[in-house]
VOPAGU-2260 file (C-alpha; in pm, 1 decimal, decimal comma):
REM VOPAGU-2260
SITE   aa  ch    i         X         Y         Z
SITE  MET   A    0       5,5      19,2     -11,4
SITE  ARG   A    1     107,6     317,8    -114,3
SITE  THR   A    2     215,5     588,7     205,4
SITE  ASP   A    3     -38,9     874,6      54,2
SITE  ASP   A    4    -288,2     619,1      58,8
SITE  LYS   A    5    -306,7     586,7     412,0
SITE  ARG   A    6    -594,7     731,6     586,9
SITE  PRO   A    7    -490,4     940,7     906,9
SITE  GLU   A    8    -571,8     871,8    1272,0
SITE  PRO   A    9    -835,4    1058,0    1392,2
SITE  CYS   A   10    -770,8    1298,0    1682,9
SITE  SER   A   11    -836,5    1213,4    1995,4
SITE  PRO   A   12   -1192,5    1362,3    2150,4
SITE  GLU   A   13   -1270,9    1573,3    2430,5
SITE  THR   A   14   -1598,6    1565,9    2676,7
SITE  ALA   A   15   -1740,8    1902,1    2634,2
SITE  LEU   A   16   -2004,2    2085,8    2772,7
SITE  LEU   A   17   -2214,9    2307,8    2460,1
SITE  ALA   A   18   -2429,3    2512,2    2385,7
SITE  GLY   A   19   -2555,9    2811,3    2174,8
SITE  TRP   A   20   -2436,6    3203,9    2213,6
SITE  GLY   A   21   -2762,6    3232,6    2373,4
SITE  ARG   A   22   -2615,3    2975,4    2673,8
SITE  THR   A   23   -2943,9    2809,5    2702,1
SITE  SER   A   24   -2974,0    2412,3    2707,2
SITE  PRO   A   25   -2623,2    2322,1    2719,0
SITE  THR   A   26   -2543,2    1931,7    2664,0
SITE  SER   A   27   -2212,1    1694,5    2632,7
SITE  ALA   A   28   -2066,1    1524,1    2338,2
SITE  ALA   A   29   -1766,9    1424,8    2200,1
SITE  LEU   A   30   -1565,7    1747,3    2074,8
SITE  TYR   A   31   -1306,6    1622,9    1792,3
SITE  LYS   A   32   -1065,7    1926,1    1667,8
SITE  PRO   A   33    -913,7    1782,4    1312,5
SITE  ARG   A   34    -574,2    1859,7    1254,5
SITE  ALA   A   35    -514,1    1773,4     896,8
SITE  PRO   A   36    -674,6    1688,7     564,2
SITE  GLY   A   37    -869,6    1397,4     617,1
SITE  GLU   A   38    -974,9    1349,8     974,4
SITE  VAL   A   39   -1302,8    1458,1     874,6
SITE  GLU   A   40   -1375,2    1158,6     701,8
SITE  GLU   A   41   -1248,5     920,9     970,5
SITE  ILE   A   42   -1429,0    1105,0    1277,8
SITE  SER   A   43   -1773,3    1031,0    1059,0
SITE  ARG   A   44   -1654,7     650,3    1027,3
SITE  SER   A   45   -1616,2     625,2    1398,7
SITE  ALA   A   46   -1937,9     795,4    1489,1
SITE  GLY   A   47   -2172,4     595,1    1701,9
SITE  PRO   A   48   -2561,8     600,6    1710,7
SITE  ARG   A   49   -2563,7     968,9    1774,8
SITE  GLY   A   50   -2379,9    1060,8    1432,3
SITE  ILE   A   51   -2198,0    1392,6    1409,3
SITE  ILE   A   52   -2230,8    1768,4    1331,9
SITE  GLY   A   53   -1988,3    2017,1    1250,2
SITE  ARG   A   54   -1911,6    2320,8    1494,3
SITE  GLY   A   55   -1768,1    2675,2    1419,2
SITE  LEU   A   56   -1741,6    2943,2    1656,7
SITE  GLY   A   57   -2070,4    2873,0    1856,4
SITE  ARG   A   58   -2281,5    3179,8    1771,8
SITE  SER   A   59   -2553,9    2986,6    1664,3
SITE  TYR   A   60   -2784,6    3117,5    1927,5
SITE  GLY   A   61   -3009,3    2792,2    1976,0
SITE  ASP   A   62   -2854,0    2412,1    1955,7
SITE  ALA   A   63   -2776,0    2393,2    1592,6
SITE  ALA   A   64   -2403,2    2292,3    1648,3
SITE  GLN   A   65   -2474,5    2045,6    1978,5
SITE  ASN   A   66   -2543,6    1675,1    1950,1
SITE  ALA   A   67   -2618,0    1500,1    2272,0
SITE  GLY   A   68   -2421,9    1242,1    2360,8
SITE  GLY   A   69   -2291,4    1223,8    2033,4
SITE  THR   A   70   -2006,7    1369,6    1832,0
SITE  VAL   A   71   -1893,7    1749,1    1754,3
SITE  VAL   A   72   -1661,0    1860,6    1475,5
SITE  ASP   A   73   -1497,5    2222,0    1587,1
SITE  MET   A   74   -1329,6    2330,5    1239,0
SITE  THR   A   75   -1201,8    2631,4    1364,3
SITE  SER   A   76    -818,4    2493,5    1340,2
SITE  ALA   A   77    -903,6    2492,6     939,5
SITE  GLU   A   78    -875,8    2858,4     879,4
SITE  ARG   A   79    -652,6    2921,1     569,8
SITE  ILE   A   80    -701,5    3163,1     328,0
SITE  LEU   A   81    -605,2    2936,5       3,1
SITE  ASP   A   82    -618,2    3215,9    -253,2
SITE  VAL   A   83    -733,9    3549,6    -317,9
SITE  ASN   A   84    -825,3    3640,2    -665,7
SITE  LEU   A   85    -786,5    4030,9    -747,0
SITE  ALA   A   86    -917,3    4020,5   -1056,1
SITE  GLU   A   87   -1256,7    3854,3   -1000,7
SITE  ALA   A   88   -1295,5    3929,9    -652,2
SITE  THR   A   89   -1268,1    3616,9    -476,1
SITE  ALA   A   90   -1107,3    3439,6    -179,7
SITE  THR   A   91   -1099,0    3066,3    -140,1
SITE  VAL   A   92   -1077,9    2909,4     194,6
SITE  GLU   A   93   -1156,4    2683,0     441,2
SITE  ALA   A   94   -1458,0    2658,4     629,1
SITE  GLY   A   95   -1303,1    2735,1     960,7
SITE  VAL   A   96   -1179,1    3101,4     882,0
SITE  SER   A   97   -1369,5    3393,5    1031,7
SITE  LEU   A   98   -1508,0    3674,9     896,3
SITE  HIS   A   99   -1287,6    3855,6    1122,6
SITE  LYS   A  100    -978,4    3707,4     978,7
SITE  LEU   A  101   -1091,1    3732,4     653,0
SITE  MET   A  102   -1168,1    4112,6     694,8
SITE  ARG   A  103    -830,0    4196,9     869,8
SITE  THR   A  104    -662,8    4004,2     581,3
SITE  LEU   A  105    -844,7    4150,5     248,6
SITE  VAL   A  106    -989,1    4496,9     346,1
SITE  PRO   A  107    -634,2    4605,0     316,2
SITE  LEU   A  108    -669,3    4494,7     -56,1
SITE  GLY   A  109    -992,0    4666,4    -114,3
SITE  LEU   A  110   -1225,2    4389,9     -51,3
SITE  TRP   A  111   -1528,9    4333,6     209,9
SITE  PRO   A  112   -1792,6    3989,0     204,6
SITE  ALA   A  113   -2025,4    4040,6      37,9
SITE  VAL   A  114   -2268,1    3939,5     305,8
SITE  SER   A  115   -2170,6    4049,8     671,2
SITE  PRO   A  116   -2428,6    3948,9     978,1
SITE  GLY   A  117   -2420,8    4144,0    1298,6
SITE  THR   A  118   -2113,9    3957,1    1419,3
SITE  ARG   A  119   -1779,6    3922,6    1254,6
SITE  TYR   A  120   -1696,1    3650,4    1449,1
SITE  VAL   A  121   -1867,3    3338,8    1291,7
SITE  THR   A  122   -1694,6    3054,2    1039,3
SITE  VAL   A  123   -1729,8    3058,4     649,0
SITE  GLY   A  124   -1850,3    2745,7     691,1
SITE  GLY   A  125   -2143,6    2845,4     972,1
SITE  ALA   A  126   -2220,7    3106,7     737,0
SITE  ILE   A  127   -2308,2    2885,2     475,6
SITE  GLY   A  128   -2478,7    2607,0     673,0
SITE  SER   A  129   -2683,9    2876,5     874,8
SITE  ASP   A  130   -2719,3    3109,3     503,9
SITE  VAL   A  131   -2655,8    3394,5     767,2
SITE  HIS   A  132   -2816,5    3754,5     588,5
SITE  GLY   A  133   -2712,6    4111,5     707,8
SITE  LYS   A  134   -2820,7    4530,3     686,7
SITE  GLY   A  135   -2807,0    4476,8     310,4
SITE  HIS   A  136   -3036,0    4174,9     191,3
SITE  HIS   A  137   -3269,8    4387,4       5,4
SITE  ARG   A  138   -2956,0    4451,0    -241,0
SITE  ASP   A  139   -2771,3    4133,0    -166,7
SITE  GLY   A  140   -2931,9    3858,9    -109,9
SITE  THR   A  141   -2765,5    3625,6     170,2
SITE  PHE   A  142   -2432,6    3467,0     225,6
SITE  GLY   A  143   -2470,8    3149,3      56,7
SITE  SER   A  144   -2634,0    3382,6    -277,7
SITE  HIS   A  145   -2265,7    3498,1    -318,6
SITE  VAL   A  146   -2065,7    3109,3    -238,6
SITE  ARG   A  147   -1932,5    3015,5    -614,5
SITE  SER   A  148   -1854,1    2637,0    -486,5
SITE  MET   A  149   -1791,6    2449,3    -161,6
SITE  ASP   A  150   -1636,8    2096,5     -83,3
SITE  LEU   A  151   -1851,9    1930,2     145,5
SITE  TYR   A  152   -1776,3    1593,0     306,1
SITE  THR   A  153   -2121,5    1364,5     304,0
SITE  PRO   A  154   -2182,7    1043,1     483,9
SITE  GLY   A  155   -2307,4     903,0     112,4
SITE  PHE   A  156   -2056,7    1046,1    -142,1
SITE  GLY   A  157   -1762,3    1124,4      96,9
SITE  ARG   A  158   -1597,2    1470,6     -15,7
SITE  ILE   A  159   -1763,4    1625,6    -300,2
SITE  THR   A  160   -1726,0    1979,8    -508,3
SITE  LEU   A  161   -2118,4    2163,7    -490,5
SITE  SER   A  162   -2194,5    2475,8    -682,8
SITE  PRO   A  163   -2501,5    2683,3    -752,7
SITE  ASP   A  164   -2475,4    2572,6   -1145,0
SITE  ALA   A  165   -2356,5    2220,4   -1170,1
SITE  THR   A  166   -2553,7    2088,8    -864,6
SITE  PRO   A  167   -2808,8    2326,2    -761,0
SITE  ASP   A  168   -3048,6    2081,0    -569,0
SITE  GLU   A  169   -2714,1    1971,0    -307,9
SITE  PHE   A  170   -2573,4    2338,4    -304,4
SITE  TRP   A  171   -2887,1    2508,2    -202,2
SITE  ALA   A  172   -2974,4    2194,7      24,0
SITE  THR   A  173   -2632,3    2284,9     187,1
SITE  THR   A  174   -2658,1    2644,1     200,7
SITE  GLY   A  175   -2931,7    2692,0     487,6
SITE  GLY   A  176   -2940,6    2335,6     573,9
SITE  MET   A  177   -2801,3    2383,1     953,3
SITE  GLY   A  178   -2520,6    2122,5     899,9
SITE  LEU   A  179   -2696,3    1849,4     853,1
SITE  THR   A  180   -2640,2    1735,3     456,1
SITE  GLY   A  181   -2230,2    1724,9     582,9
SITE  ILE   A  182   -1975,4    1908,2     678,3
SITE  VAL   A  183   -1841,8    2244,7     436,8
SITE  GLU   A  184   -1489,0    2226,2     408,3
SITE  ARG   A  185   -1330,0    2499,0     189,1
SITE  ALA   A  186   -1560,9    2760,6      -4,6
SITE  THR   A  187   -1515,0    2998,7    -321,3
SITE  ILE   A  188   -1679,7    3370,0    -244,2
SITE  GLU   A  189   -1744,0    3624,0    -375,0
SITE  LEU   A  190   -1628,1    3989,4    -237,6
SITE  LEU   A  191   -1706,1    4356,0    -268,6
SITE  ARG   A  192   -1497,1    4592,0    -386,7
SITE  VAL   A  193   -1435,7    4915,0    -151,0
SITE  GLU   A  194   -1225,2    5198,6    -165,0
SITE  THR   A  195   -1196,8    5227,7     277,7
SITE  SER   A  196   -1233,0    5075,6     549,4
SITE  SER   A  197   -1547,9    5341,7     701,0
SITE  VAL   A  198   -1930,5    5337,0     599,5
SITE  ARG   A  199   -2100,7    5670,4     525,4
SITE  VAL   A  200   -2425,0    5685,1     691,6
SITE  ASP   A  201   -2745,1    5845,0     697,3
SITE  SER   A  202   -2948,7    5798,9    1003,5
SITE  GLN   A  203   -3323,3    5943,9    1093,8
SITE  ARG   A  204   -3539,1    5909,9    1430,9
SITE  THR   A  205   -3897,2    5828,8    1414,9
SITE  THR   A  206   -4136,1    5886,8    1643,6
SITE  ASP   A  207   -4347,0    5596,4    1565,1
SITE  LEU   A  208   -4395,5    5242,3    1373,5
SITE  ASP   A  209   -4541,1    5373,6    1099,4
SITE  SER   A  210   -4343,4    5603,7    1009,6
SITE  THR   A  211   -4008,9    5415,5    1088,8
SITE  MET   A  212   -4162,0    5161,2     797,6
SITE  ALA   A  213   -4262,0    5437,9     576,4
SITE  VAL   A  214   -3903,0    5605,3     599,9
SITE  MET   A  215   -3747,3    5236,2     563,7
SITE  ALA   A  216   -3999,2    5162,3     225,4
SITE  GLU   A  217   -3943,0    5498,7      85,4
SITE  ARG   A  218   -3542,8    5514,5     134,7
SITE  ASP   A  219   -3406,7    5147,4     158,7
SITE  HIS   A  220   -3392,0    5125,4    -233,0
SITE  LEU   A  221   -3138,4    5424,2    -249,0
SITE  TYR   A  222   -2864,4    5271,2     -20,6
SITE  ARG   A  223   -2690,9    4911,4     -18,4
SITE  TYR   A  224   -2724,3    4869,4     418,5
SITE  SER   A  225   -3079,9    4961,7     617,3
SITE  VAL   A  226   -3160,9    4863,0     956,3
SITE  ALA   A  227   -3360,3    5050,0    1268,9
SITE  TRP   A  228   -3316,6    4980,0    1641,3
SITE  ILE   A  229   -3672,4    5013,6    1765,4
SITE  ASP   A  230   -3751,7    5055,3    2120,2
SITE  CYS   A  231   -3985,0    4804,7    2200,2
SITE  LEU   A  232   -4079,5    4935,0    2573,1
SITE  ALA   A  233   -4229,0    5202,8    2421,0
SITE  ARG   A  234   -4652,0    5250,6    2444,9
SITE  GLY   A  235   -4942,0    5464,7    2294,1
SITE  SER   A  236   -4851,4    5650,7    2020,5
SITE  SER   A  237   -4428,9    5614,4    2056,6
SITE  LEU   A  238   -4498,4    5228,8    1976,2
SITE  GLY   A  239   -4207,2    5115,1    1708,4
SITE  ARG   A  240   -4044,6    5482,2    1782,2
SITE  SER   A  241   -3692,1    5399,4    1590,8
SITE  ILE   A  242   -3358,7    5482,1    1557,8
SITE  VAL   A  243   -3338,6    5395,5    1144,1
SITE  GLU   A  244   -2985,9    5413,8     977,8
SITE  PHE   A  245   -2884,2    5404,6     616,7
SITE  GLY   A  246   -2551,1    5305,6     456,2
SITE  GLU   A  247   -2287,7    5284,1     200,7
SITE  HIS   A  248   -1936,3    5193,2     164,7
SITE  ALA   A  249   -1722,1    5512,1     247,7
SITE  ARG   A  250   -1567,8    5637,1     -67,5
SITE  LEU   A  251   -1192,1    5777,0     -77,0
SITE  GLU   A  252   -1363,7    6106,0    -122,6
SITE  ASP   A  253   -1599,3    6077,3     157,4
SITE  LEU   A  254   -1338,7    6103,4     444,0
SITE  PRO   A  255   -1183,4    6402,9     567,6
SITE  VAL   A  256    -875,3    6537,5     390,1
SITE  ARG   A  257    -676,7    6687,1     636,1
SITE  GLY   A  258    -514,3    6412,1     883,0
SITE  ARG   A  259    -397,1    6018,9     765,2
SITE  SER   A  260    -726,4    5970,4     722,0
SITE  ARG   A  261    -721,5    5932,6     347,1
SITE  SER   A  262    -342,4    5758,4     370,6
SITE  ASN   A  263    -525,7    5463,2     560,0
SITE  ALA   A  264    -826,4    5449,4     411,7
SITE  LEU   A  265    -822,5    5072,2     380,6
SITE  ARG   A  266    -665,8    5024,2     767,9
SITE  PHE   A  267    -910,8    4747,3     926,9
SITE  ASP   A  268    -787,0    4740,4    1289,5
SITE  PRO   A  269   -1096,4    4714,7    1525,8
SITE  ALA   A  270    -996,0    4826,1    1878,3
SITE  ASP   A  271    -973,5    4542,5    2117,7
SITE  SER   A  272   -1287,8    4394,6    2233,2
SITE  LEU   A  273   -1378,0    4527,6    2650,7
SITE  PRO   A  274   -1461,8    4245,0    2821,4
SITE  ALA   A  275   -1810,8    4177,0    2950,1
SITE  PRO   A  276   -1834,3    4120,4    3366,6
SITE  PRO   A  277   -1739,0    3732,5    3435,7
SITE  TRP   A  278   -2101,9    3688,7    3557,8
SITE  ALA   A  279   -2398,2    3890,0    3573,6
SITE  PRO   A  280   -2752,7    3852,6    3772,7
SITE  SER   A  281   -3011,0    3692,4    3577,1
SITE  GLY   A  282   -3211,9    3995,4    3646,5
SITE  MET   A  283   -3013,9    4286,2    3593,7
SITE  LEU   A  284   -3180,7    4317,9    3164,8
SITE  ASN   A  285   -3524,3    4426,4    3301,9
SITE  ARG   A  286   -3756,9    4634,8    3198,9
SITE  TRP   A  287   -3675,5    4926,2    3411,6
SITE  SER   A  288   -3287,9    4908,1    3302,4
SITE  VAL   A  289   -3394,4    4816,4    2964,7
SITE  ALA   A  290   -3660,3    5119,7    2969,0
SITE  ALA   A  291   -3373,7    5332,9    3092,0
SITE  PHE   A  292   -3098,6    5236,1    2818,7
SITE  ASN   A  293   -3372,5    5276,9    2498,6
SITE  GLU   A  294   -3457,9    5647,7    2668,9
SITE  LEU   A  295   -3094,9    5757,5    2653,3
SITE  TRP   A  296   -3026,8    5577,2    2335,8
SITE  TYR   A  297   -3348,9    5759,5    2171,6
SITE  ARG   A  298   -3269,4    6096,3    2313,4
SITE  LYS   A  299   -2960,8    6095,1    2211,5
SITE  ALA   A  300   -2960,2    5988,5    1851,0
SITE  PRO   A  301   -3018,5    6286,1    1595,0
SITE  ALA   A  302   -3336,5    6370,1    1460,8
SITE  ARG   A  303   -3133,6    6347,8    1128,3
SITE  SER   A  304   -2818,6    6336,6    1023,4
SITE  ALA   A  305   -2680,9    6305,3     647,5
SITE  GLY   A  306   -2288,9    6186,8     601,0
SITE  HIS   A  307   -2170,5    6056,2     916,2
SITE  VAL   A  308   -1854,4    5887,2     861,9
SITE  VAL   A  309   -1778,2    5566,1    1120,8
SITE  GLY   A  310   -1546,3    5259,4    1091,9
SITE  ALA   A  311   -1693,8    4937,2     947,0
SITE  SER   A  312   -1696,3    4749,8    1252,6
SITE  LYS   A  313   -1889,8    5014,0    1457,1
SITE  PHE   A  314   -2165,7    4992,1    1211,5
SITE  PHE   A  315   -2142,4    4619,7    1122,9
SITE  HIS   A  316   -2072,7    4492,4    1437,0
SITE  PRO   A  317   -2137,7    4736,0    1751,1
SITE  LEU   A  318   -2154,2    4406,9    1978,0
SITE  ASP   A  319   -1851,7    4282,2    1864,1
SITE  MET   A  320   -1708,5    4563,9    2093,8
SITE  ILE   A  321   -1813,1    4344,5    2379,0
SITE  ASP   A  322   -1592,5    4021,9    2452,4
SITE  GLY   A  323   -1906,7    3809,6    2553,5
SITE  TRP   A  324   -2137,5    4024,6    2557,8
SITE  ASN   A  325   -2396,0    3750,2    2595,0
SITE  ARG   A  326   -2302,3    3685,6    2987,2
SITE  ILE   A  327   -2490,5    4027,0    3061,7
SITE  TYR   A  328   -2786,5    3817,9    3081,8
SITE  GLY   A  329   -2690,4    3635,0    3372,6
SITE  ARG   A  330   -2600,5    3233,1    3390,7
SITE  ARG   A  331   -2966,0    3135,0    3266,1
SITE  GLY   A  332   -2950,7    3283,4    2931,5
SITE  PHE   A  333   -3122,5    3407,6    2681,4
SITE  LEU   A  334   -3327,5    3370,8    2363,3
SITE  GLN   A  335   -3345,7    3544,0    2021,0
SITE  TYR   A  336   -3620,4    3531,8    1871,3
SITE  GLN   A  337   -3602,0    3688,7    1495,1
SITE  PHE   A  338   -3951,2    3612,7    1238,1
SITE  VAL   A  339   -4025,1    3709,6     861,7
SITE  LEU   A  340   -4331,3    3856,7     754,2
SITE  PRO   A  341   -4445,7    3883,3     390,6
SITE  TYR   A  342   -4525,5    4234,8     273,6
SITE  GLY   A  343   -4873,6    4305,9     316,5
SITE  GLU   A  344   -4910,3    4148,7     711,1
SITE  GLU   A  345   -4787,2    4471,4     857,2
SITE  LEU   A  346   -5100,8    4464,5    1101,2
SITE  VAL   A  347   -4931,8    4113,1    1213,5
SITE  LEU   A  348   -4598,8    4268,8    1278,0
SITE  ARG   A  349   -4750,5    4550,3    1488,4
SITE  ARG   A  350   -4981,9    4310,5    1651,4
SITE  VAL   A  351   -4647,8    4130,0    1791,3
SITE  ILE   A  352   -4511,5    4433,9    1880,8
SITE  GLU   A  353   -4775,8    4529,1    2063,9
SITE  ARG   A  354   -4800,7    4203,8    2275,3
SITE  LEU   A  355   -4440,5    4215,7    2347,7
SITE  VAL   A  356   -4480,2    4540,3    2498,2
SITE  THR   A  357   -4805,4    4504,9    2684,0
SITE  ALA   A  358   -4648,2    4149,5    2845,1
SITE  ARG   A  359   -4321,4    4422,5    2882,1
SITE  ALA   A  360   -4078,3    4187,1    2781,1
SITE  ALA   A  361   -3731,9    4355,0    2797,5
SITE  SER   A  362   -3558,2    4355,9    2467,3
SITE  PHE   A  363   -3207,3    4523,9    2517,0
SITE  LEU   A  364   -3194,0    4484,5    2126,9
SITE  ALA   A  365   -3492,6    4476,9    1901,3
SITE  VAL   A  366   -3367,6    4555,5    1542,4
SITE  LEU   A  367   -3612,6    4555,6    1219,3
SITE  LYS   A  368   -3490,7    4521,8     826,7
SITE  ARG   A  369   -3615,8    4463,8     525,1
SITE  PHE   A  370   -3609,3    4162,2     285,0
SITE  GLY   A  371   -3580,2    4130,9     -72,6
SITE  PRO   A  372   -3661,3    3819,8    -294,9
SITE  ALA   A  373   -3553,0    3446,7    -159,1
SITE  ASN   A  374   -3299,7    3238,5    -310,4
SITE  PRO   A  375   -3371,1    2870,8    -392,7
SITE  ALA   A  376   -3243,6    2729,3    -123,3
SITE  PRO   A  377   -3527,4    2536,7     124,1
SITE  LEU   A  378   -3449,0    2574,1     408,1
SITE  SER   A  379   -3267,2    2941,1     451,0
SITE  PHE   A  380   -3502,2    3183,8     637,7
SITE  PRO   A  381   -3503,8    3529,9     446,2
SITE  SER   A  382   -3833,3    3599,0     244,8
SITE  GLU   A  383   -3949,6    3904,5      91,1
SITE  GLY   A  384   -4077,8    4093,9     349,4
SITE  TRP   A  385   -4013,0    4256,0     718,6
SITE  THR   A  386   -3774,4    4114,9     971,5
SITE  LEU   A  387   -3785,8    4142,4    1350,6
SITE  ALA   A  388   -3500,7    4001,5    1569,2
SITE  LEU   A  389   -3538,3    4054,3    1935,4
SITE  ASP   A  390   -3268,9    3953,8    2226,6
SITE  LEU   A  391   -3541,5    3809,8    2541,8
SITE  PRO   A  392   -3412,1    3720,1    2866,5
SITE  VAL   A  393   -3505,2    3367,8    2984,7
SITE  SER   A  394   -3588,4    3488,8    3311,0
SITE  PHE   A  395   -3892,1    3692,6    3179,5
SITE  GLY   A  396   -4199,3    3528,9    3332,1
SITE  GLY   A  397   -4462,0    3394,1    3071,6
SITE  LEU   A  398   -4185,6    3387,5    2791,6
SITE  ALA   A  399   -4287,5    3099,4    2659,2
SITE  GLY   A  400   -4662,7    3118,3    2597,8
SITE  GLU   A  401   -4596,2    3459,1    2466,3
SITE  LEU   A  402   -4365,3    3318,4    2179,9
SITE  ASP   A  403   -4561,0    3033,1    2133,3
SITE  ALA   A  404   -4876,4    3248,3    2046,5
SITE  ILE   A  405   -4658,4    3474,3    1849,3
SITE  ASP   A  406   -4521,3    3199,7    1630,8
SITE  GLU   A  407   -4876,5    3077,1    1510,6
SITE  ASP   A  408   -4970,5    3447,7    1412,7
SITE  ILE   A  409   -4650,4    3429,7    1187,8
SITE  ALA   A  410   -4693,0    3101,9    1085,3
SITE  LYS   A  411   -5112,2    3179,5     955,3
SITE  ALA   A  412   -4959,4    3492,2     811,0
SITE  GLY   A  413   -4715,8    3292,0     562,6
SITE  GLY   A  414   -4397,3    3399,3     780,4
SITE  ARG   A  415   -4132,3    3204,0     987,0
SITE  VAL   A  416   -3863,4    3197,3    1211,1
SITE  TYR   A  417   -3465,0    3193,2    1219,8
SITE  LEU   A  418   -3362,2    2806,8    1272,8
SITE  ALA   A  419   -3016,7    2952,0    1328,1
SITE  LYS   A  420   -3132,1    3156,9    1626,9
SITE  ASP   A  421   -3419,9    2910,7    1781,1
SITE  SER   A  422   -3440,0    2711,7    2039,8
SITE  ARG   A  423   -3757,8    2628,9    2153,0
SITE  LEU   A  424   -4001,1    2647,6    1817,3
SITE  ARG   A  425   -4307,3    2377,8    1867,8
SITE  PRO   A  426   -4214,3    2101,9    1596,9
SITE  GLU   A  427   -4603,5    2049,1    1443,4
SITE  LEU   A  428   -4529,6    2455,1    1309,4
SITE  LEU   A  429   -4171,7    2382,1    1101,6
SITE  GLU   A  430   -4342,6    2242,6     772,2
SITE  VAL   A  431   -4610,0    2511,3     780,3
SITE  MET   A  432   -4324,7    2766,5     822,6
SITE  TYR   A  433   -4085,8    2616,5     563,5
SITE  PRO   A  434   -4287,7    2477,6     288,4
SITE  LYS   A  435   -4003,6    2341,9      97,7
SITE  LEU   A  436   -3902,7    2099,7     373,7
SITE  PRO   A  437   -3998,9    1775,0     206,2
SITE  GLU   A  438   -3788,5    1869,4    -128,4
SITE  TRP   A  439   -3505,9    1937,4     126,2
SITE  ARG   A  440   -3554,2    1671,6     339,2
SITE  GLU   A  441   -3541,8    1426,1      -6,9
SITE  VAL   A  442   -3201,1    1578,1     -64,2
SITE  ARG   A  443   -3069,4    1533,9     301,4
SITE  GLY   A  444   -3144,1    1143,7     254,3
SITE  ARG   A  445   -2955,7    1116,4     -29,8
SITE  LEU   A  446   -2672,2    1268,0      76,5
SITE  ASP   A  447   -2658,8    1105,7     403,5
SITE  PRO   A  448   -2878,2     768,7     371,9
SITE  LYS   A  449   -2805,8     663,0     726,7
SITE  GLY   A  450   -2888,4     938,2     930,0
SITE  VAL   A  451   -2504,2     995,3    1024,9
SITE  MET   A  452   -2520,4    1361,9    1049,4
SITE  GLN   A  453   -2749,1    1477,9    1345,8
SITE  SER   A  454   -2801,4    1757,5    1616,3
SITE  ASP   A  455   -2975,7    1862,8    1879,0
SITE  LEU   A  456   -3188,5    2095,3    1669,4
SITE  MET   A  457   -3291,4    1820,1    1406,6
SITE  ARG   A  458   -3375,0    1587,8    1725,6
SITE  ARG   A  459   -3588,0    1879,2    1862,8
SITE  LEU   A  460   -3730,3    1920,0    1532,1
SITE  PRO   A  461   -3778,6    1561,0    1399,6
SITE  ALA   A  462   -3929,7    1683,6    1034,7
SITE  LEU   A  463   -3550,6    1759,1     987,9
SITE  ARG   A  464   -3524,5    1396,2     962,7
SITE  SER   A  465   -3395,3    1247,5     641,1
SITE  GLY   A  466   -3744,1    1193,9     406,2
SITE  ASP   A  467   -3783,0     997,1     100,4
SITE  ARG   A  468   -3497,4     809,4     -55,4
SITE  ARG   A  469   -3651,1     610,2    -267,4
SITE  GLY   A  470   -3457,4     603,7    -613,5
SITE  GLU   A  471   -3159,5     691,2    -465,1
SITE  ARG   A  472   -3095,2     923,7    -717,6
SITE  PRO   A  473   -2669,5     917,8    -801,3
SITE  PHE   A  474   -2511,5    1207,8    -704,2
SITE  GLY   A  475   -2567,7    1570,1    -899,6
SITE  ALA   A  476   -2856,3    1392,4   -1104,9
SITE  ARG   A  477   -3198,3    1536,0   -1177,3
SITE  PRO   A  478   -3482,9    1364,2   -1060,7
SITE  GLU   A  479   -3666,8    1271,2   -1434,2
SITE  ASN   A  480   -3980,2    1533,9   -1444,1
SITE  SER   A  481   -3757,2    1787,2   -1304,5
SITE  THR   A  482   -3683,7    2109,0   -1572,4
SITE  THR   A  483   -3389,0    2365,5   -1587,9
SITE  THR   A  484   -3424,6    2691,9   -1533,7
SITE  GLU   A  485   -3356,4    2752,6   -1850,3
SITE  GLU   A  486   -3646,2    2509,5   -1944,4
SITE  GLN   A  487   -3890,7    2654,7   -1739,7
């Protein structure tokens, strides 16, 4: 046998207690940290009946990257930037590289990730598995929409290469597939060209929800980025008052002439994060403390501002300035709850906010955005409409009942919740919210016919298990009655 035919011995695991960023429901698993190519395959082969799931930097809020009693593969050691094509504005990277490392490397070259979520401490593999979005979905879509190709380890076919043109079914099932089709090992992604590492921001303070939505609907098509911070404790005529921000990557001419701003226009060196307290009482973020913060935050914002230039990290990732900010919710943790409602269902959005305000649910963070059209991924969260994201302390009494009722309203209105942030959705609502789930299960069943890929999220939502595997089509083959985009 040739030396290069020998399979690498898998690294030794450690028993680890793992949780999502919300710090709720931790579970124990055998945690592997691969050191060399090929180890993922060997780890997968040795996985027991509880299966295997990949994990990045742990920024999924719920249980998507946990596997109680099973195997978890920490991919963060696979963090090499393999190639940067300046002519095409693309980069080929290992799946464990973080957006933080990408930005530190690429911004000085005049390149920026086409989509950046609310934190830069996510891996490329995690960004694909969750199909993350940012403040520019109405213009740029999701992260997966800018992936040229990816290498995926699958239990059914081994290591395969996927692209939206050559293997659309498998590519889009993996994009937003919550890691359940296989483990992403590398990807080629598209980038934006930028002149500076700053963002030019126009902002407006609004007095109520109607004016907030009107301003966003009228102006967001003029900008690449759009977002509103909502005061979710304001009541009465002030319900839904907000600070709306619109942004564009700053051009060189937007920077001050004097000083070193223009000479260092592409410098990207975010200040070190301040540490959050190592512990915090569970009741520290309550309706009184959050109401006081909201009032101060709203009042200090100018009524209207134009052309304000800020560093990109401050605009895109304000919470990254606090290391371990999730600890401020106390040891019981918090839920991040995000949903999308189709345009035309604004009354449902209003009812949801009114319900939370009446319950005095103290959301420290409440962000409203507008989504553009959905991509073809069956489990991708964004679809055309309004999306609201909320941070809610678990210590809030009656939270489960309130969110269950809201889930039902959202499902009836044709909306859905974000699986990358979910930790408590009732299982029977999943297929209502994601009507393409049967299509996804069929592809997952081919890529993983024995159900090796498993997670706590999958066990909590059994509809994510593999579906009908009749026919066992070869990898990349289309069903006989399918048509291509050109044929339709």
